[in-house]
C-alpha positions as CSV (number, residue, x, y, z in Angstrom):
1,X,31.6,-47.8,-10.7
2,X,28.4,-49.4,-9.8
3,X,24.6,-47.6,-9.4
4,X,24.4,-46.1,-6.1
5,X,23.2,-49.0,-3.3
6,X,20.7,-48.3,-1.1
7,X,16.2,-48.6,-1.8
8,X,15.0,-46.2,-5.0
9,X,14.0,-43.3,-3.5
10,X,11.0,-41.2,-5.3
11,X,10.9,-37.3,-6.2
12,X,11.5,-34.6,-3.4
13,X,8.2,-33.8,-2.2
14,X,8.1,-30.6,-3.3
15,X,8.8,-31.6,-6.8
16,X,5.5,-33.6,-6.7
17,X,3.4,-30.6,-4.6
18,X,4.6,-27.5,-6.9
19,X,3.8,-27.0,-10.2
20,X,6.6,-28.1,-12.7
21,X,7.1,-25.7,-15.6
22,X,8.1,-27.5,-18.7
23,X,11.5,-26.9,-20.2
24,X,10.9,-28.1,-22.9
25,X,9.1,-27.4,-26.3
26,X,9.2,-25.6,-29.6
27,X,7.7,-22.5,-28.4
28,X,11.1,-21.9,-25.3
29,X,13.8,-20.0,-27.3
30,X,15.9,-17.0,-26.7
31,X,13.2,-14.3,-26.8
32,X,11.4,-16.0,-24.2
33,X,13.2,-17.8,-21.8
34,X,14.9,-14.8,-19.6
35,X,11.4,-14.1,-18.6
36,X,10.9,-17.5,-17.5
37,X,13.5,-17.5,-15.3
38,X,12.6,-14.2,-13.6
39,X,9.1,-15.6,-13.2
40,X,10.6,-19.3,-11.7
41,X,12.5,-16.6,-9.4
42,X,9.5,-14.8,-8.4
43,X,7.5,-17.8,-7.6
44,X,10.1,-20.5,-6.6
45,X,13.2,-18.4,-5.4
46,X,16.4,-19.6,-6.5
47,X,15.9,-23.2,-7.4
48,X,12.5,-23.6,-9.4
49,X,10.7,-27.4,-10.2
50,X,10.7,-27.9,-14.1
51,X,9.9,-30.7,-16.7
52,X,13.0,-31.2,-18.9
53,X,11.1,-33.7,-20.9
54,X,7.6,-35.6,-20.7
55,X,7.6,-37.0,-17.1
56,X,10.9,-36.1,-16.5
57,X,11.1,-33.8,-13.2
58,X,14.2,-31.9,-12.5
59,X,15.5,-28.5,-10.6
60,X,16.4,-25.8,-12.2
61,X,18.9,-23.7,-10.1
62,X,19.1,-20.1,-11.1
63,X,20.3,-18.7,-8.3
64,X,24.0,-17.6,-8.3
65,X,25.0,-18.6,-4.7
66,X,23.0,-21.7,-5.2
67,X,24.6,-22.7,-8.6
68,X,28.3,-22.3,-6.8
69,X,27.5,-24.8,-4.1
70,X,26.1,-27.0,-6.7
71,X,29.5,-27.0,-8.7
72,X,31.5,-27.1,-5.9
73,X,30.5,-29.3,-3.3
74,X,30.5,-32.7,-5.0
75,X,30.3,-35.0,-2.0
76,X,26.6,-33.8,-2.2
77,X,26.1,-33.0,-6.2
78,X,27.4,-35.8,-8.3
79,X,28.0,-35.7,-12.0
80,X,27.5,-39.4,-12.5
81,X,24.3,-40.1,-14.0
82,X,24.2,-43.4,-12.4
83,X,22.8,-41.5,-9.3
84,X,19.5,-40.7,-10.7
85,X,16.6,-42.0,-9.4
86,X,14.2,-42.0,-12.6
87,X,17.2,-43.4,-14.7
88,X,17.8,-46.1,-12.0
89,X,13.9,-46.6,-11.8
90,X,13.5,-47.4,-15.4
91,X,11.6,-44.1,-15.5
92,X,13.4,-42.7,-18.7
93,X,12.7,-44.6,-21.6
94,X,15.7,-46.2,-23.1
95,X,15.0,-43.9,-26.6
96,X,14.6,-41.1,-24.9
97,X,16.1,-38.1,-26.5
98,X,17.7,-36.9,-23.1
99,X,19.8,-40.0,-23.0
100,X,22.7,-38.8,-25.3
101,X,23.4,-35.6,-23.3
102,X,22.5,-36.9,-19.6
103,X,23.7,-40.9,-19.9
104,X,26.8,-41.6,-18.3
105,X,29.8,-41.6,-20.3
106,X,33.4,-42.6,-19.5
107,X,34.9,-38.8,-19.9
108,X,35.6,-35.8,-17.3
109,X,32.1,-34.5,-17.4
110,X,30.6,-37.6,-16.0
111,X,32.5,-38.4,-13.1
112,X,33.6,-36.9,-9.6
113,X,37.1,-37.3,-7.0
114,X,40.0,-38.9,-8.4
115,X,38.9,-40.4,-11.6
116,X,37.9,-36.8,-12.9
117,X,41.2,-35.2,-12.0
118,X,43.0,-38.0,-13.8
119,X,40.8,-37.4,-16.7
120,X,40.7,-33.8,-16.5
121,X,44.6,-33.5,-16.2
122,X,45.1,-35.2,-19.7
123,X,42.8,-32.7,-21.0
124,X,44.0,-29.4,-19.4
125,X,47.6,-30.8,-20.3
126,X,46.2,-31.7,-23.9
127,X,44.6,-27.9,-23.9
128,X,47.7,-26.1,-22.4
129,X,50.0,-27.3,-25.1
130,X,47.9,-25.7,-28.0
131,X,50.4,-22.9,-29.5
132,X,48.0,-19.4,-28.9
133,X,50.2,-17.7,-31.6
134,X,49.8,-20.5,-33.9
135,X,45.8,-20.8,-33.3
136,X,45.5,-17.3,-33.4
137,X,47.3,-17.3,-37.2
138,X,44.9,-20.0,-37.9
139,X,41.7,-18.6,-37.0
140,X,42.8,-15.2,-38.1
141,X,43.5,-17.2,-41.9
142,X,40.5,-19.2,-41.8
143,X,38.4,-16.2,-41.1
144,X,39.9,-14.2,-43.8
145,X,39.4,-17.1,-46.2
146,X,35.8,-16.8,-45.0
147,X,35.3,-13.3,-45.8
148,X,36.6,-13.6,-48.9
149,X,34.4,-16.3,-50.1
150,X,31.2,-13.9,-49.5
151,X,32.9,-10.3,-50.0
152,X,31.8,-10.0,-53.6
153,X,28.2,-10.5,-52.8
154,X,27.9,-7.6,-50.2
155,X,25.8,-9.5,-48.0
156,X,26.0,-13.1,-45.8
157,X,24.4,-14.6,-43.0
158,X,27.4,-14.3,-40.5
159,X,25.7,-17.5,-38.7
160,X,26.2,-20.3,-41.6
161,X,28.4,-18.3,-43.5
162,X,31.4,-17.5,-41.2
163,X,30.9,-18.4,-37.0
164,X,29.6,-21.9,-38.0
165,X,32.1,-22.5,-40.7
166,X,35.1,-20.9,-38.6
167,X,34.2,-23.0,-35.9
168,X,34.1,-25.8,-37.5
169,X,37.6,-25.4,-39.5
170,X,39.3,-24.6,-36.3
171,X,38.4,-27.2,-33.9
172,X,38.2,-30.3,-35.9
173,X,41.8,-28.9,-37.0
174,X,42.5,-28.9,-33.4
175,X,40.9,-32.6,-33.1
176,X,42.8,-33.9,-36.1
177,X,40.2,-34.7,-38.4
178,X,39.8,-33.6,-42.3
179,X,37.1,-31.6,-43.3
180,X,34.8,-34.0,-44.6
181,X,34.8,-35.8,-41.2
182,X,34.7,-32.8,-39.2
183,X,31.5,-31.6,-41.3
184,X,30.1,-35.0,-40.7
185,X,31.0,-35.0,-36.6
186,X,29.1,-31.8,-36.8
187,X,26.3,-32.7,-38.1
188,X,26.3,-35.8,-36.1
189,X,26.9,-33.5,-32.7
190,X,24.2,-31.2,-33.7
191,X,21.6,-34.4,-34.3
192,X,22.3,-34.9,-30.1
193,X,22.3,-31.9,-28.7
194,X,18.3,-30.8,-30.7
195,X,17.0,-34.0,-28.5
196,X,14.7,-35.3,-31.0
197,X,13.9,-39.1,-32.2
198,X,17.2,-39.1,-34.1
199,X,19.5,-38.1,-31.4
200,X,20.2,-41.7,-30.2
201,X,21.5,-42.2,-34.2
202,X,22.6,-39.4,-34.1
203,X,24.7,-40.6,-31.2
204,X,26.2,-43.6,-32.8
205,X,27.3,-41.8,-36.2
206,X,29.1,-39.5,-33.7
207,X,31.2,-42.1,-31.8
208,X,31.5,-44.1,-35.3
209,X,33.4,-40.8,-36.5
210,X,35.7,-40.4,-33.7
211,X,36.5,-44.4,-33.4
212,X,37.8,-43.9,-36.7
213,X,39.9,-41.0,-36.0
214,X,41.5,-42.8,-32.4
215,X,42.7,-45.4,-34.7
216,X,44.3,-43.2,-37.5
217,X,45.9,-41.5,-34.6
218,X,47.4,-44.6,-33.1
219,X,49.1,-45.5,-36.2
220,X,49.9,-41.8,-36.9
221,X,50.2,-39.6,-33.8
222,X,50.4,-35.9,-35.0
223,X,50.7,-32.6,-32.8
224,X,46.6,-32.6,-32.3
225,X,44.2,-32.9,-29.2
226,X,43.2,-36.5,-30.1
227,X,47.4,-37.6,-30.5
228,X,47.8,-35.6,-27.4
229,X,45.0,-37.9,-25.1
230,X,45.9,-40.8,-26.6
231,X,50.0,-40.7,-25.5
232,X,49.3,-38.6,-22.1
233,X,50.9,-40.5,-19.0
234,X,46.9,-40.8,-17.5
235,X,46.5,-43.8,-19.7
236,X,43.0,-42.9,-20.8
237,X,41.2,-45.7,-22.3
238,X,40.5,-45.6,-25.9
239,X,36.4,-45.3,-24.7
240,X,37.7,-42.3,-22.3
241,X,39.4,-40.6,-25.3
242,X,36.8,-41.1,-27.3
243,X,33.9,-39.7,-24.8
244,X,36.1,-36.7,-24.1
245,X,36.5,-35.6,-27.4
246,X,32.9,-35.6,-27.6
247,X,32.7,-33.8,-24.8
248,X,35.5,-31.2,-25.8
249,X,33.6,-31.0,-28.9
250,X,30.1,-30.6,-28.1
251,X,31.3,-28.2,-25.4
252,X,33.2,-26.0,-27.8
253,X,31.7,-25.9,-31.2
254,X,28.4,-24.8,-31.1
255,X,29.3,-22.6,-28.0
256,X,32.3,-20.8,-30.0
257,X,29.2,-20.1,-32.5
258,X,27.0,-18.3,-30.3
259,X,29.8,-16.5,-28.9
260,X,31.1,-15.1,-32.0
261,X,27.8,-14.0,-33.5
262,X,26.3,-12.7,-30.1
263,X,29.1,-10.8,-29.7
264,X,28.8,-9.1,-33.4
265,X,25.2,-8.4,-32.8
266,X,26.0,-6.6,-29.7
267,X,28.6,-4.7,-31.9
268,X,26.5,-4.2,-34.6
269,X,23.2,-3.4,-33.2
270,X,24.7,-0.7,-30.0
271,X,26.6,2.0,-31.9
272,X,27.5,3.6,-28.2
273,X,29.4,0.1,-27.3
274,X,30.9,-0.3,-30.8
275,X,31.9,3.6,-30.7
276,X,33.9,3.0,-27.6
277,X,35.6,-0.5,-28.7
278,X,36.5,1.5,-31.8
279,X,38.0,4.2,-30.1
280,X,40.0,2.1,-27.4
281,X,37.8,3.2,-24.7
282,X,36.5,-0.7,-24.4
283,X,37.8,-3.7,-25.6
284,X,36.6,-6.7,-27.6
285,X,37.3,-8.6,-24.6
286,X,34.7,-6.2,-22.8
287,X,32.1,-7.5,-25.6
288,X,32.8,-11.0,-25.4
289,X,32.1,-10.4,-21.3
290,X,29.4,-8.5,-22.0
291,X,27.9,-11.4,-23.7
292,X,28.5,-13.9,-21.2
293,X,26.9,-12.0,-18.7
294,X,23.7,-11.4,-20.3
295,X,23.5,-14.1,-23.3
296,X,25.9,-17.1,-21.8
297,X,26.3,-19.2,-25.2
298,X,25.2,-22.0,-22.7
299,X,22.3,-21.2,-21.1
300,X,21.4,-24.4,-18.8
301,X,23.6,-27.7,-18.0
302,X,22.6,-30.9,-17.1
303,X,23.2,-31.8,-14.6
304,X,24.1,-32.8,-11.1
305,X,22.6,-35.2,-8.6
306,X,22.2,-35.0,-4.9
307,X,23.8,-37.7,-3.2
308,X,21.9,-37.6,0.0
309,X,18.6,-35.3,1.4
310,X,19.7,-31.9,2.0
311,X,18.4,-28.2,1.3
312,X,19.2,-25.8,-1.4
313,X,17.8,-22.6,-1.7
314,X,15.0,-23.4,0.5
315,X,13.9,-26.3,-1.0
316,X,14.7,-29.9,0.2
317,X,16.1,-32.4,-2.2
318,X,16.2,-35.9,-2.4
319,X,18.9,-37.8,-3.0
320,X,18.8,-38.8,-6.5
321,X,17.1,-35.7,-7.8
322,X,18.5,-34.1,-10.7
323,X,19.6,-30.2,-10.5
324,X,20.1,-28.3,-13.9
325,X,22.5,-25.7,-13.4
326,X,21.0,-22.4,-15.0
327,X,23.7,-20.3,-16.1
328,X,21.5,-18.0,-17.9
329,X,19.4,-17.5,-14.6
330,X,21.9,-17.3,-11.9
331,X,23.9,-14.8,-14.1
332,X,21.1,-12.3,-13.6
333,X,20.4,-13.1,-10.2
334,X,19.5,-9.7,-8.8
335,X,22.2,-10.9,-5.5
336,X,25.3,-10.3,-7.5
337,X,24.3,-7.3,-10.2
338,X,25.0,-3.8,-9.1
339,X,22.3,-1.8,-9.0
340,X,21.0,-1.0,-12.5
341,X,21.3,-4.9,-13.7
342,X,24.2,-3.9,-15.5
343,X,27.8,-5.5,-14.6
344,X,30.7,-3.2,-14.5
345,X,33.2,-3.8,-17.1
346,X,35.8,-6.2,-16.6
347,X,33.7,-8.1,-14.1
348,X,34.2,-11.6,-14.9
349,X,32.2,-13.6,-12.1
350,X,29.9,-14.8,-14.3
351,X,29.2,-18.7,-14.5
352,X,28.9,-18.8,-17.9
353,X,32.5,-21.6,-17.9
354,X,31.1,-22.7,-14.7
355,X,32.8,-23.1,-11.6
356,X,34.4,-25.4,-9.3
357,X,36.4,-28.6,-9.9
358,X,34.5,-29.0,-13.5
359,X,34.8,-25.2,-14.7
360,X,35.3,-25.5,-18.6
361,X,39.1,-26.1,-19.2
362,X,39.0,-24.3,-22.3
363,X,38.3,-21.0,-21.4
364,X,41.6,-19.6,-22.9
365,X,41.9,-21.3,-26.3
366,X,37.6,-20.5,-26.8
367,X,38.5,-16.8,-25.7
368,X,41.3,-16.9,-28.6
369,X,39.2,-17.7,-31.1
370,X,36.5,-15.7,-30.3
371,X,38.1,-12.6,-29.8
372,X,40.4,-13.2,-33.2
373,X,36.8,-14.2,-34.9
374,X,35.3,-11.1,-34.2
375,X,38.6,-8.9,-34.3
376,X,38.8,-9.8,-37.9
377,X,35.4,-9.4,-39.0
378,X,35.5,-5.8,-37.5
379,X,39.0,-5.3,-39.4
380,X,37.8,-6.5,-42.6
381,X,34.5,-5.4,-42.8
382,X,34.3,-2.4,-40.7
383,X,31.1,-0.9,-42.3
384,X,28.9,-3.9,-41.2
385,X,25.2,-3.6,-40.5
386,X,21.9,-5.7,-40.0
387,X,20.0,-6.7,-43.4
388,X,17.2,-6.7,-41.4
389,X,15.3,-5.0,-38.5
390,X,17.4,-6.0,-35.1
391,X,13.4,-6.9,-34.0
392,X,13.1,-9.6,-36.5
393,X,16.7,-11.7,-35.5
394,X,15.6,-15.2,-34.1
395,X,17.0,-17.1,-31.3
396,X,17.4,-20.9,-31.8
397,X,15.0,-23.0,-29.8
398,X,16.7,-24.6,-27.3
399,X,16.6,-24.6,-23.7
400,X,20.2,-25.9,-23.5
401,X,22.0,-23.0,-26.1
402,X,21.7,-19.7,-26.3
403,X,22.7,-18.5,-29.4
404,X,21.3,-16.4,-33.0
405,X,19.6,-18.7,-35.4
406,X,20.8,-16.3,-38.2
407,X,22.4,-12.9,-38.1
408,X,21.9,-11.4,-42.0
409,X,24.2,-8.8,-42.5
410,X,25.3,-6.2,-45.4
411,X,28.5,-3.9,-46.0
412,X,30.1,-1.7,-48.1
413,X,33.7,-2.4,-50.0
414,X,35.5,-5.0,-47.5
415,X,38.7,-4.2,-46.8
416,X,40.8,-7.4,-48.2
417,X,43.9,-9.0,-47.6
418,X,46.2,-8.2,-50.1
419,X,47.8,-11.5,-50.9
420,X,45.8,-14.7,-52.0
421,X,47.4,-16.6,-49.4
422,X,44.6,-18.0,-47.3
423,X,43.2,-21.2,-48.2
424,X,39.3,-21.4,-49.4
425,X,37.3,-23.6,-47.4
426,X,36.7,-26.8,-49.0
427,X,33.8,-28.0,-50.7
428,X,32.2,-29.6,-47.5
429,X,32.6,-27.0,-45.4
430,X,30.8,-24.8,-47.9
431,X,27.5,-27.0,-47.8
432,X,27.3,-26.2,-44.2
């Protein structure tokens, strides 16, 4: 679709008058950002002016009610970055590390209305066709093989040695990639997400790997997500298949790593919660939901773009302004939390999967993968404990992702599977 017509609009008047806080830089990590969100809430309310890169302004929406409006009202808040004033006016450099994340792609994440519904139907149908029982067996087998690979050492870092390798093996298998190209794809995607000077090159490497995959699956379709998208009645173009695969991998890989490791941290570091899960008073799903409330694997999501001048959270938003979904901030909005600030068990009104027409279509397989990963390690390593003080655990430095940089643990004799029926991770996966 062409860029919106009409004269270019400047930034919101309030965005020019209010001091905008930098939402980038190495000093921002999982430890400092929750306090920043609360400071922004006190000073600015549910919608706060921020800078997401030098010279690039946006609104960070951290009110629960306001995020719901942002996600549900497509007529006022578009996914299409071609509405973005700064981009239309040439004020975002073409080599900006933000563009691999917010630049337009022919994928469901960047479209609205009928075009979005057509692509979402194809993606949702492909995901719905996944055999849950087979996926659970695959995850458990991969998880047990990984545990076997480090069991003799009686210690491991569960971020690179377990969660990252497990997520990579499972997701690349679902896409139909082999281990080597799956590893290369994961490296390229991480290069895009970190938003640095190499992000543009990483985006090119990512596209190249997926184009080769698409060619192969056109020649020899199998029961994977790529083949399902290529053969769906929605008749997606090759570019649409490629970029929807990018969205699925980006949305699935690091968030799964974060969800697994943060849940394990909660279970290791909170003996009371772990005991309640062990004796059946609480379930692993309760632990998963606690993490989604307190430590959502994706804490901020770019972006929506105002299609007209309007009011949101007491702020005057101009047509063409960018709005960032502050999921972590919205989950801690005092207006939706019960007294004491802790969600009740079974409450899934968090916004970690988004809301509205663009709510994540992969919630069920994501939960199945994460639950199985946590269940398996709890069963095989029942005496798991941290190898460092909890205060030394650090979060990844990113304004977008919320995950542990490392989770070093030690354990007593593991409860290993009796038969050597689970394949070892490939050499490429071991290098991650």
